[in-house]
C-alpha positions in Angstrom: 26.5 -16.3 49.9 24.0 -17.4 52.6 20.4 -16.5 51.9 19.2 -13.4 53.7 15.6 -12.9 55.0 15.0 -9.4 53.9 11.5 -7.9 54.4 9.8 -6.9 51.1 9.2 -3.4 52.2 12.9 -2.8 52.9 13.9 -4.0 49.5 11.6 -1.4 47.8 12.8 1.4 50.1 16.5 0.8 49.5 16.1 0.5 45.8 14.1 3.7 45.6 16.7 5.6 47.7 19.1 5.3 44.8 16.5 6.1 42.1 15.8 9.4 43.9 19.4 10.3 43.5 19.0 10.2 39.7 16.6 13.2 39.5 17.6 16.1 37.3 19.7 18.5 39.3 17.2 21.3 38.7 14.5 19.4 40.6 16.3 20.0 43.9 18.4 23.0 43.3 15.6 25.6 43.9 14.0 24.3 47.1 17.3 22.9 48.3 18.2 26.4 49.5 15.3 26.7 51.9 17.0 25.2 54.9 20.2 27.3 54.4 18.4 30.4 55.5 17.1 29.0 58.8 18.5 30.1 62.1 21.4 27.8 63.1 20.8 25.2 65.8 23.3 25.0 68.7 26.5 23.3 67.6 26.8 19.6 68.0 30.0 17.5 68.5 31.1 18.0 64.9 31.9 21.6 65.8 35.2 20.4 67.3 36.2 18.7 64.1 38.6 20.1 61.5 37.1 18.6 58.3 35.2 21.2 56.3 32.6 18.6 55.4 31.9 17.6 59.0 31.8 21.3 60.0 29.0 21.8 57.5 26.9 19.6 59.7 28.0 21.1 63.0 24.7 23.0 63.4 22.4 20.3 62.3 19.8 19.4 64.9 21.0 15.8 64.5 23.1 14.8 67.5 26.1 13.7 65.3 29.1 11.9 66.6 32.4 11.7 64.7 33.6 8.2 64.0 35.1 6.9 67.2 34.7 4.7 70.3 32.3 7.2 72.1 29.5 6.6 69.5 29.9 2.8 69.6 30.0 2.6 73.4 26.8 4.7 73.5 25.1 2.4 70.9 26.1 -0.7 72.9 25.0 0.7 76.2 21.6 1.8 75.0 21.1 -1.1 72.5 20.5 1.2 69.6 21.3 0.9 65.9 23.9 3.2 64.4 23.0 5.4 61.5 26.2 6.0 59.5 26.3 8.8 57.0 29.4 9.2 54.8 30.1 12.0 52.3 32.6 14.6 51.3 32.8 18.3 50.8 32.5 18.5 47.1 29.6 16.0 46.9 26.5 17.8 45.5 23.9 15.3 46.8 25.6 15.2 50.2 24.8 18.9 50.4 21.2 18.3 49.3 20.7 15.7 52.0 22.3 18.0 54.6 19.9 20.8 53.8 16.7 18.8 53.2 17.1 15.9 55.6 19.6 16.6 58.4 18.3 20.2 58.9 14.7 18.8 59.3 13.8 19.1 63.0 11.3 16.2 62.9 13.7 13.8 61.2 16.5 14.9 63.6 14.3 14.1 66.6 13.7 10.6 65.4 17.3 10.0 64.6 18.4 11.3 68.0 15.8 9.2 69.8 16.2 5.8 68.1 19.7 5.8 66.7 23.3 6.8 67.4 24.3 9.0 64.4 27.8 9.0 63.0 29.0 11.4 60.3 32.2 10.6 58.3 34.2 12.5 55.8 35.2 9.8 53.3 38.4 11.6 52.4 39.4 11.6 56.0 38.4 8.0 56.6 38.8 6.2 53.3 39.1 2.9 55.2 35.6 3.3 56.8 34.1 4.4 53.5 35.6 1.5 51.5 34.4 -1.1 54.0 30.8 0.2 54.1 30.5 1.0 50.4 31.4 -2.7 49.8 28.9 -3.7 52.4 26.2 -1.7 50.6 27.1 -3.6 47.4 26.7 -6.9 49.3 23.4 -5.8 50.6 22.1 -4.8 47.2 23.2 -8.1 45.8 21.4 -9.9 48.6 18.1 -8.1 47.9 18.6 -8.3 44.2 18.5 -4.5 43.8 19.5 -3.1 40.4 21.4 -0.3 42.0 25.0 0.9 42.5 26.7 2.8 45.2 27.4 6.5 45.6 27.4 9.3 48.0 26.0 10.2 50.4 26.4 6.7 51.7 23.7 5.9 54.3 24.1 2.7 56.3 22.4 1.2 59.3 24.7 -0.8 61.6 24.5 -2.9 64.7 26.1 -1.4 67.8 29.3 -3.4 67.0 29.5 -1.9 63.5 28.0 -4.8 61.4 26.0 -3.5 58.4 22.2 -4.2 58.5 20.9 -2.2 55.5 21.6 0.9 53.5 21.2 3.1 50.5 22.5 6.4 49.2 20.3 9.6 49.2 17.1 9.2 51.1 14.5 12.0 50.5 12.8 13.7 53.4 9.3 12.6 52.3 7.8 10.1 49.9 7.8 11.1 46.2 6.4 9.2 43.2 5.8 6.1 45.2 9.2 6.1 46.9 9.4 5.8 50.7 10.6 8.9 52.5 13.3 8.8 55.1 11.0 9.1 58.2 9.0 6.0 57.0 12.3 4.1 56.6 13.4 5.1 60.1 10.1 4.1 61.6 10.1 0.6 60.0 13.7 -0.1 60.8 13.1 0.8 64.5 10.1 -1.5 64.6 12.1 -4.4 63.1 15.0 -3.7 65.5 12.5 -4.1 68.4 10.4 -6.9 67.1 12.7 -8.9 64.8 16.0 -8.2 66.6 17.5 -11.7 66.1 16.7 -11.8 62.4 18.3 -8.3 61.8 21.4 -9.3 63.8 21.7 -12.5 61.9 21.4 -10.7 58.5 24.1 -8.3 59.7 26.4 -11.2 60.5 25.9 -12.5 56.9 26.5 -9.1 55.3 29.6 -8.6 57.5 31.1 -12.0 56.7 30.5 -11.6 52.9 32.0 -8.1 53.1 35.1 -9.5 54.8 35.4 -12.2 52.2 35.1 -9.8 49.2 37.7 -7.5 50.7 40.3 -10.1 51.3 42.8 -10.6 48.4 41.5 -13.2 46.1 42.9 -16.7 46.6 44.9 -17.7 43.6 45.8 -21.4 43.6 47.1 -21.2 40.0 50.2 -19.0 39.8 50.2 -16.3 37.1 53.6 -15.5 35.6 54.6 -11.9 35.5 55.8 -11.5 31.9 55.6 -9.2 28.9 52.4 -11.0 27.8 50.6 -10.1 31.0 51.5 -6.4 30.6 50.5 -6.5 26.9 47.1 -7.8 27.9 46.5 -4.7 30.0 47.6 -2.5 27.1 45.2 -4.2 24.7 42.3 -4.0 27.2 42.8 -0.3 28.0 43.3 0.6 24.4 40.3 -1.4 23.3 38.0 0.6 25.5 38.6 4.0 23.7 35.6 6.0 22.5 36.7 6.3 18.8 34.7 9.4 18.2 35.2 11.6 21.2 38.1 10.0 23.0 38.2 8.7 26.5 38.8 5.3 28.1 36.3 2.8 29.6 33.7 3.7 26.9 30.7 1.4 26.8 29.1 1.3 23.4 25.9 -0.1 24.9 25.6 3.0 27.1 27.2 5.6 24.8 25.7 8.6 26.6 26.8 7.6 30.1 29.1 9.8 32.3 32.7 9.9 31.3 35.8 10.2 33.6 39.2 11.4 32.3 40.9 8.2 33.8 44.4 9.8 34.1 45.9 6.6 35.5 45.1 4.8 32.3 46.1 7.7 30.1 49.5 7.7 31.8 49.8 4.0 31.4 49.3 4.3 27.7 51.8 7.1 27.4 54.4 5.0 29.1 53.7 1.9 27.1 53.7 3.9 23.8 57.1 5.3 24.7 58.4 1.7 25.1 56.6 0.3 22.0 55.0 2.8 19.6 51.6 2.0 18.2 50.3 4.5 15.7 46.6 3.6 16.1 46.6 3.9 19.9 48.7 7.0 19.7 46.0 8.7 17.5 43.2 7.7 19.9 45.2 9.1 22.8 45.7 12.4 20.9 42.0 12.5 20.3 41.3 12.1 24.0 43.7 14.7 25.1 42.4 17.2 22.5 38.7 16.6 23.5 39.5 16.9 27.2 41.4 20.2 26.5 38.6 21.7 24.4 35.6 20.3 26.2 33.5 21.7 29.1 35.2 19.4 31.5 38.1 21.9 31.4 37.7 25.3 33.0 38.7 27.6 30.1 38.5 30.7 32.3 40.2 29.6 35.5 42.2 26.6 34.5 42.2 23.0 35.7 39.6 20.2 35.2 36.3 19.3 36.7 35.8 15.8 38.0 33.9 14.2 35.1 31.5 14.8 32.2 27.9 13.9 32.3 27.8 13.4 28.5 29.8 11.6 25.9 31.2 14.8 24.2 32.8 16.1 27.4 30.5 19.2 27.2 28.8 19.5 30.6 30.8 18.5 33.7 30.1 17.6 37.2 31.6 20.8 38.4 33.7 19.9 41.5 37.4 20.2 41.2 39.6 17.6 42.9 43.3 18.0 43.7 44.0 14.4 42.7 42.6 15.0 39.2 44.7 18.2 38.8 47.9 16.4 39.8 47.4 13.4 37.5 46.2 15.3 34.5 49.1 17.8 34.9 51.4 14.8 34.6 49.6 13.5 31.5 49.7 16.8 29.7 53.3 17.6 30.7 54.3 14.2 29.4 52.3 14.8 26.2 54.1 18.0 25.6 57.5 16.4 26.3 57.0 13.9 23.6 55.0 15.9 21.0 55.8 19.6 21.7 52.3 20.5 20.8 51.5 24.0 22.2 48.0 23.0 23.4 49.4 20.4 25.7 51.8 22.8 27.3 49.1 25.4 27.6 46.7 23.0 29.4 49.4 22.0 31.9 50.6 25.6 32.6 47.0 26.8 33.1 46.3 23.9 35.4 49.4 24.6 37.5 48.5 28.3 37.6 45.0 27.4 38.9 46.5 25.1 41.6 48.9 27.8 42.7 46.2 30.5 42.8 43.2 28.6 44.2 44.4 25.4 45.9 47.7 26.3 47.6 47.8 27.1 51.3 49.7 30.2 52.3 52.2 28.1 54.3 52.7 25.6 51.5 50.8 22.4 50.7 47.7 22.0 48.7 44.0 22.1 49.6 41.8 19.1 48.7 38.9 20.3 46.5 36.5 23.0 45.4 32.8 22.4 45.5 30.4 22.0 42.6 27.6 24.2 43.8 27.0 27.7 44.9 23.7 28.8 46.5 22.4 25.3 46.1 22.9 25.3 42.4 25.4 23.1 40.7 27.8 24.9 38.4 26.4 28.4 39.1 29.9 29.8 39.7 31.2 28.5 36.3 28.4 29.1 33.8 27.5 32.1 31.7 24.5 33.8 30.2 24.9 35.0 26.6 23.7 38.6 27.5 26.2 38.7 30.4 29.0 37.9 28.0 27.7 40.6 25.6 27.8 43.1 28.5 31.3 42.1 29.7 33.0 41.8 26.3 31.2 44.3 24.1 32.6 44.2 20.5 34.6 41.0 21.3 31.5 39.1 22.4 30.4 37.7 19.1 33.7 36.1 18.2 34.1 34.8 21.7 30.7 33.3 21.8 31.3 31.6 18.4 34.6 30.2 19.5 33.3 28.9 22.9 29.8 27.7 21.7 27.8 30.2 23.7 24.1 30.1 22.9 21.2 32.3 23.8 19.4 29.2 25.1 22.1 27.1 26.8 22.3 23.3 26.7 22.8 23.2 30.5 19.9 24.3 32.6 21.8 26.9 34.6 23.8 28.6 31.9 26.4 28.1 29.2 29.4 25.9 29.9 32.4 27.2 27.9 33.9 24.7 25.4 35.8 25.2 22.2 34.0 24.9 18.9 34.5 21.6 17.0 35.1 23.7 13.9 38.4 25.0 15.4 39.8 21.6 16.4 41.6 20.6 13.1 43.6 23.8 13.0 46.5 23.7 15.5 47.1 27.4 15.0 43.5 28.2 15.8 43.6 26.1 19.0 46.7 27.9 20.1 45.1 31.2 19.5 41.9 30.6 21.5 43.7 28.6 24.2 46.5 31.1 25.1 46.5 31.6 28.9 45.2 34.6 30.6 48.7 35.0 32.0 50.3 35.3 28.6 52.2 38.4 27.8 53.5 40.4 24.8 53.1 38.9 21.4 51.3 35.8 22.7 48.2 37.8 23.7 45.2 37.8 21.4 41.6 38.9 21.6 40.5 35.8 23.4 43.2 36.1 26.1 41.9 39.5 27.0 38.3 38.2 26.9 39.0 35.3 29.2 40.8 37.6 31.6 37.8 39.9 31.8 35.5 37.0 32.5 37.8 35.7 35.2 37.7 39.1 36.9 33.9 39.1 36.8 33.7 35.5 38.0 36.0 36.2 41.0 33.4 38.7 42.2 30.7 36.0 42.4 30.0 34.0 45.5 32.6 31.2 45.4 32.0 27.6 46.0 33.2 26.0 49.2 36.9 25.1 49.2 37.8 22.1 51.2 40.9 23.4 53.1 42.1 20.2 54.6 45.5 19.0 53.3 45.6 15.3 52.7 49.1 13.8 52.7 48.4 11.4 49.9 47.0 14.0 47.4 49.7 16.4 48.3 52.2 13.7 47.4 50.6 13.5 44.0 50.7 17.2 43.4 54.3 17.5 44.7 55.3 14.9 42.1 53.4 16.6 39.3 55.1 20.0 39.9 58.6 18.4 40.2 58.2 16.3 37.1 56.8 19.1 35.0 59.5 21.7 35.8 62.0 20.5 33.1 59.7 19.7 30.1 57.6 22.9 30.6 60.7 25.0 31.4 59.3 26.3 34.7 62.0 26.0 37.3 59.7 27.7 39.9 57.6 24.5 39.9 60.4 22.8 41.8 60.3 25.5 44.4 56.5 25.0 44.8 56.9 21.3 45.1 59.8 21.6 47.7 57.8 24.1 49.8 54.8 21.7 49.9 57.0 18.8 50.8 58.7 20.6 53.6 55.2 21.6 55.0 53.9 18.0 55.0 57.1 16.6 56.4 57.1 19.2 59.2 53.4 19.4 60.0 51.9 16.1 59.1 53.9 13.7 61.4 53.4 12.4 64.9 55.9 12.5 67.8 57.5 9.2 66.5 58.0 10.6 63.0 55.1 8.6 61.5 53.1 10.3 58.8 49.6 11.6 59.6 46.8 11.6 57.0 45.2 15.0 57.3 46.0 18.6 58.3 43.5 21.4 58.8 42.9 24.3 61.1 46.5 24.0 62.4 46.0 20.4 63.5 47.3 17.2 62.0 45.6 14.0 62.9 44.6 10.4 61.9 47.1 7.6 61.2 48.4 7.7 57.7 47.2 5.2 55.2 49.2 3.3 52.6 48.4 5.9 50.0 49.9 8.6 52.2 53.3 6.9 52.3 53.2 5.7 48.7 52.2 9.0 47.0 54.5 11.1 49.2 57.5 8.9 48.6 56.8 9.1 44.8 56.7 12.9 45.1 59.9 13.0 47.1 61.8 10.7 44.6 60.6 13.0 41.8 61.9 16.0 43.8 65.3 14.3 44.0 65.3 13.6 40.3 64.5 17.3 39.6 67.0 18.8 42.1 69.7 16.1 42.7 69.5 17.2 46.3 70.2 14.0 48.3 68.1 15.2 51.2 64.9 14.2 49.3 66.3 10.8 48.5 67.2 10.3 52.2 63.7 11.2 53.5 62.1 9.1 50.7 64.2 6.1 51.8 63.3 6.7 55.5 59.6 6.8 54.7 59.9 3.7 52.5 61.5 1.8 55.4 58.8 3.1 57.7 56.2 1.9 55.2 57.7 -1.6 55.0 57.7 -1.8 58.8 54.1 -0.4 59.3 52.2 -1.8 56.3 53.9 -4.9 54.9 52.0 -8.2 55.1 55.0 -10.3 56.0 53.0 -13.6 55.8 51.2 -13.1 52.4 53.1 -10.2 50.8 51.8 -6.8 49.6 50.8 -3.9 51.7 47.7 -3.4 53.9 45.8 -0.2 53.4 46.0 0.5 57.2 49.0 0.3 59.4 49.8 -2.3 62.0 48.9 0.2 64.8 45.6 1.3 63.2 42.3 0.7 65.0 40.5 -2.6 64.4 37.6 -2.3 61.9 35.2 -4.7 60.4 37.9 -6.0 58.1 41.5 -5.0 57.1 41.9 -4.4 53.4 44.7 -4.9 51.0 43.8 -3.5 47.6 45.6 -3.2 44.3 42.8 -1.8 42.1 43.8 1.4 40.2 40.8 3.7 40.3 40.5 7.5 40.2 43.9 7.4 41.9 46.4 4.5 41.5 46.4 1.9 44.2 48.9 2.3 47.0 50.3 -1.2 46.3 51.0 -0.4 42.6 52.6 3.0 43.5 54.6 1.3 46.2 56.0 -1.3 43.7 57.1 1.4 41.4 58.7 3.4 44.2 60.6 0.3 45.4 62.0 -0.3 41.9 63.2 3.4 41.7 64.7 3.3 45.1 66.4 0.0 44.4 68.1 1.6 41.4 69.0 4.8 43.3 70.2 3.1 46.6 71.5 -0.3 45.3 69.4 -2.0 48.0 68.3 -5.2 46.3 65.7 -6.0 48.9 63.6 -3.1 47.6 63.5 -4.7 44.2 62.6 -8.0 45.9 59.6 -6.5 47.6 58.5 -4.8 44.4 58.6 -8.0 42.5 56.8 -9.9 45.3 54.0 -7.2 45.4 53.4 -7.4 41.6 53.5 -11.2 41.8 50.9 -11.3 44.6 48.4 -9.4 42.5 49.3 -10.9 39.1 46.1 -13.0 39.1 44.0 -9.8 39.5 45.7 -8.4 36.3 44.8 -11.6 34.4 41.2 -11.6 35.6 40.4 -7.9 35.0 43.3 -6.3 33.1 41.6 -2.9 32.6 41.4 -2.3 36.3 45.2 -2.6 37.0 46.9 -0.2 34.7 49.4 1.2 37.1 50.1 -2.2 38.5 50.8 -3.4 35.0 53.2 -0.5 34.6 54.9 -1.6 37.8 55.1 -5.1 36.3 56.8 -3.7 33.2 59.3 -1.9 35.3 60.0 -4.9 37.4 60.8 -6.9 34.3 63.0 -4.1 32.9 64.9 -3.8 36.2 65.5 -7.5 36.4 66.1 -8.5 32.8 68.2 -11.5 33.8 65.1 -12.8 35.8 62.5 -12.5 33.0 62.0 -16.2 32.7 61.5 -16.7 36.4 59.8 -13.4 37.4 57.4 -15.3 39.7 60.3 -16.6 41.9 61.7 -14.7 44.9 65.0 -16.6 45.5 66.8 -16.7 48.8 70.5 -17.4 48.1 72.7 -18.3 51.0 76.4 -19.3 51.3 76.8 -22.8 52.9 79.5 -25.3 53.7 79.7 -28.8 55.0 79.7 -29.0 58.8 78.8 -31.3 61.6 76.2 -31.3 64.4 75.9 -33.6 67.3 72.7 -35.7 67.0 70.9 -37.3 69.9 72.5 -40.6 69.1 76.0 -39.0 69.2 76.3 -39.8 65.5 77.8 -37.0 63.4 75.2 -35.2 61.3 77.1 -33.9 58.3 75.2 -31.2 56.5 75.8 -30.6 52.8 73.8 -27.3 52.8 71.7 -25.4 55.2 70.0 -22.0 55.2 71.8 -19.4 57.3 70.1 -16.9 59.6 70.7 -13.4 58.1 69.6 -11.7 61.3 67.2 -8.8 61.4 68.0 -7.8 57.8 65.6 -10.5 56.5 62.1 -11.3 57.5 61.4 -14.7 58.9 61.2 -17.4 56.2 58.0 -19.5 56.1 60.0 -22.5 54.8 63.6 -23.4 55.9 65.7 -26.1 54.3 68.9 -28.1 54.6 70.4 -31.0 52.8 72.4 -34.0 54.1 74.3 -37.0 52.8 74.6 -40.6 54.0 78.4 -40.5 53.7 81.1 -38.3 55.2 82.6 -37.6 51.7 81.4 -37.8 48.1 82.0 -41.5 47.0 83.8 -41.1 43.6 82.6 -43.6 41.1 79.7 -44.7 43.4 76.5 -43.5 44.9 75.2 -42.3 48.3 71.9 -41.2 49.6 70.8 -37.6 49.7 68.0 -36.0 51.7 66.4 -32.5 51.8 64.8 -31.6 55.0 62.2 -28.8 55.0 60.6 -27.1 58.1 57.4 -25.3 57.4 56.1 -22.6 59.7 53.1 -23.5 61.7 49.8 -22.4 60.1 51.3 -22.7 56.6 51.6 -25.5 54.0 53.3 -26.1 50.7 51.9 -28.0 47.7 52.7 -31.7 47.4 54.5 -33.4 44.5 52.7 -34.5 42.4 50.3 -31.6 42.9 46.6 -31.9 43.3 44.9 -30.1 41.5 47.5 -30.5 38.8 47.7 -26.8 38.0 49.2 -26.0 41.5 52.9 -25.2 41.8 54.5 -28.4 43.1 57.3 -28.6 45.6 60.3 -29.6 43.6 64.0 -30.2 44.2 66.7 -29.7 41.5 70.5 -30.2 41.7 73.6 -29.0 39.9 77.2 -30.1 40.3 80.4 -28.6 38.9 82.0 -32.1 38.7 79.0 -33.8 37.1 77.4 -35.5 40.1 73.7 -36.2 39.4 70.6 -36.6 41.6 68.1 -39.3 40.7 65.3 -41.5 42.0 63.9 -38.5 43.9 61.1 -39.6 46.2 58.6 -37.0 47.5 56.4 -37.9 50.5 52.6 -38.3 50.0 50.7 -35.2 50.9 47.5 -34.9 52.9 44.2 -33.2 52.0 43.6 -29.5 52.7 40.4 -27.6 51.9 40.6 -23.9 51.2 37.9 -21.6 52.6 35.3 -20.9 50.0 36.7 -23.6 47.6 34.9 -26.8 46.6 38.1 -28.9 46.0 40.8 -30.4 48.2 44.5 -29.8 47.7 47.3 -32.1 48.6 49.8 -30.4 50.8 52.8 -30.8 53.1 52.9 -29.3 56.6 55.4 -29.3 59.5 58.6 -31.2 58.6 59.1 -32.8 55.2 61.9 -35.1 53.9 62.6 -35.4 50.2 65.0 -38.2 49.3 67.2 -39.1 46.3 70.3 -40.9 45.1 73.5 -39.0 44.4 75.8 -40.5 41.7 79.3 -39.2 41.8 81.5 -39.6 38.7 84.9 -41.4 39.1 86.8 -38.4 37.7 85.7 -36.4 40.8 88.1 -38.3 43.0 90.3 -36.1 45.2 88.6 -32.9 44.1 86.2 -30.5 45.7 82.8 -30.3 44.2 80.7 -27.1 44.1 77.0 -28.0 44.3 73.7 -26.1 44.2 70.3 -27.3 45.4 67.2 -25.4 44.6 63.9 -26.1 46.3 60.9 -24.5 44.5 57.7 -24.2 46.5 54.6 -22.1 47.1 53.5 -21.3 50.7 49.8 -20.9 51.5 47.6 -20.6 54.5 43.8 -20.3 55.0 43.9 -16.7 53.8 45.7 -17.2 50.5 48.9 -18.1 48.8 52.2 -16.3 48.4 53.9 -16.1 45.1 56.0 -19.2 44.3 59.5 -18.9 45.9 62.8 -20.7 45.9 65.4 -21.7 48.5 68.8 -21.8 46.8 71.5 -23.7 48.7 75.1 -23.7 47.6 78.1 -25.4 49.1 81.4 -27.2 48.6 82.2 -30.8 49.6 85.3 -33.0 49.0 85.2 -36.3 47.1 87.1 -39.2 48.4 90.5 -39.9 46.8 90.9 -42.9 44.6 90.9 -46.0 46.8 89.8 -44.0 49.9 86.9 -45.5 51.9 84.0 -43.3 52.8 82.2 -43.6 56.2 78.4 -44.2 56.4 76.7 -41.6 58.6 73.2 -40.4 59.5 71.6 -43.8 59.4 68.7 -42.5 61.4 67.8 -40.1 58.6 68.0 -42.5 55.7 65.5 -45.2 56.6 62.8 -44.4 54.0 59.3 -43.9 55.4 56.4 -46.1 54.2 54.6 -43.2 52.6 57.4 -42.1 50.3 56.6 -42.2 46.6 58.5 -41.5 43.4 
């Protein structure tokens, strides 16, 4: 990366902005409420938005713009920097910055005077968030800042959107030697006026590095998709368990760091254990599910899970509740019950679904996005309990309840007791069942704790509730639709299918444009924003699961329709895989294509699994081809960082299972065409007899990057003699294939192989010399072929072939690359029939112009 000239003061400011965000929550919770009671300013542009997060800022004195051309045009016209602030509704520190910074009249005046301010909901615009969060990481690396990203994301941009500098939470005034936001704004403004060229130059460097990092990694060495690759992911994920308290991605060097439930990885382990049992890993998975079910990360009164735990024991959560967590963890616990029949697993899933139906389901169908972590500026206030309060509510039952749920007079958490089951009760399954019985249980299932929890829920519902983000995201709805549909049978709740179907009908009716394309978000009666890859992938997954649950073909039909739309709108036909944004999306700093499975699985990995399922259901083989190509494209990512691609590894396993006959060549996408001998008129009027040639299959097949045909030097096969043989390749402009021999030697060489039913053999194969090609960002040259390529050989025909018709097959293996990257290795398979001359019959020499060997041919 090019060296950036960053002023020393700016390095210190940006680093301290992250450190400020690490204060104890109590340090801001009290005075963070001050601004909330102020008289509201007149509404700004955000008042016309539908995002609950943006609407929270609609009465800030900051002159906010939503993301869009109006803001950028204003910045260009007035020559001002852009201040970009990205957050989301359930982000605690986003609320703190809104109250303490954006409601500050003096700060707002400076922002309005010297900047154009854009506010973004990261859940509405994950494309924008992803780009500028990556840019922040690039900036931190450039200034050697020991910091990580987070929200609120605060970035300063040039008028054309290139990142200059940034941080996360900036305090309204200096504290403990840290710069306050007003000082940062003043110094940035001074630099923009007096060091303009340097700032623009630095922005170009950050922008270019951001683009480079967000392009798919160039893999010159093919990685085979096989069982060993999948097993490496299983070993890496299983090897990151916390052996004492469960959980994945445990770092023994930082044992007390925050812990996320990582449902994508838990689901991966479940599926792999189903295929190949492993007692040790199974035990660790059971420990994790038990600890999650009994820890404070689970809401024991209202059901569902909070986003993550701030401690190793899962005791104290970060209190927001996200729809995507509920959907994925519901899947995990429903699957756990299906295989184990443990009552606790069923209970957790049922309680979670009950919570979603009660608190996250819109009246007309569909699911809301999230519930906030704070109330009255205090994180977790809605969920925690004081011991004396429980005494008052439960009376005689209080003592037993407090012992079971570890309630103390002086709580561990600064704002009250977080309910979690006592460790003493964990070994006894019957005790767990007793204390975990749902509030909705009836008859003989009821116990003293069921009644107690119901009383607490009634009291809690009278408290001021946290903000609920009532936008409906197509992607997260797809996850929840699938979870309800899949859980109906194992949990014996047929009504779950009805809930899933109602939500699906809502999204398919309300969240589409006039052309039938999906839209990303729906709120306040309005659907908007182009759908992203995740919207298509997750909804298709949910619809296929609805079909599985109902056998109603209408769900399969619409899933197929959406899959075809996705292929048309998102597929990278040159390099493979799916872009995150559609082909008709607005142009941003860069266009991403990601396969990393994070808090939700990547759209590419979900798409690969969808395509495999649809191929099996519809018998459309091209779906399976695209699934395999997608997995192959990202196989090198799996090899380099196996723990980050759990769902992609599961897709790889399913590709291998669906194509058992192709296990040994899973990295090849073969194009088989039916060919026959024929004749063309050459410019010299000499007949050009073609042994084999690729056929155009019309609009059913995307354009091939490499096309091939094969020709002979004789009009018939010469029985008992030899003739010359040539393969002609035509490579699409802007692309190249690797030479033979390859350089470097680990590249996949272009290679011709030959088979004959009558025993003809191809020998003395001569490949042309390649020419040098330098990949962007790489230090070495590769030897490649471009344009038209001729590969020559000698065909020897056995005497016994005389008078017979030979059936021959020519396979050309190659790997196509361009400056952006390489496709997975592919094959052209040419088959055809050609007669051998009868005994004593003369053969005619043809195509003389093709068979004069060039000077650069080599064996």
